[in-house]
N, C-alpha and C positions, 0 to 999 in steps of 0.2 A: 406853621411859621415854625423855622425853626433858628436857633440862634442866633444861627450860622447866612441867617438870611436873614436876624434884625441887624444883626452889627452890618451887616452888608446897608438895609435899609435904611438906617440912623446915616449914614455916611452923608447920605443925599441932602442932608439938613442944608440947609443954608448955618454955613460958620463951624460946621465940624471936620473933624483934622482926623478926628478918629475917634472909634465905640466899641469899649469894652460888653458883651452880658456875661449876666454867671450865673447857673438854680442849678437847683439843687437836684438833683438822680439817688435818691435812694439817700446813703448816708453820704455819700459827696457829693459837690460841685462843679460842673463844669464852668467850663468859664471860654468865650466866646472875643476876638480882636480884629476890627479891619483898621487901618489905617489907609488915604489916598498917598501915602510915601512922605509927609512929612515927620515922623512919630514911627520910631521904630516897635511895631505890640510883638514882635521876638523876646526882644529885650525885657520888658514890661513884664510879659510874660513868664521867662527863664524864672524873674523874682519868690516865682511864686509854683514853678515846677515845668512851666508849660516849653510851650516853642513851635515854629511853624519859621516862620522869613519874615522881613519887614513889615510886612504890608497884609499879610495876614499868617492870624495865629491861633491857638486854644492848646488848655489845659482839665487836667481833674484836678484835684484836691481833694484826697482820702475821708475819711472821716470826722467832715465841721463840718458848717453849718456856712448860706449864707454871705448872714451879717459881717463875719469871720474872714472872709473869704474877701469879701469886697473893703474891711479896716487894711486887708495886705494889700489889698489888685490899690488905695486908695497913698497907703505910703511907696512902694513903688514905681507907683505915677509919678508922687509928691521927687523921688529920689531920682527919677530918668530927668527928672526938668530942670534939676539943682546941678546938671554936671554942664 
């Protein structure tokens, strides 16, 4: 299963409006995000250098680890919902 497929699958869970998957890829961390439309995942991943559109987004953060990206992603999600 790819990260994009995992993000898609997570959306099928009851109550889930958006999903984010981060995974290591060598010295980098890849990200994949999906939304049912209420959450603009593009805006959230742009905060980490990613892109896409409001319901599908992705990106790569170079020379880092999953825990660092996870922390930054959680900060970006919090900032998105504080608006």
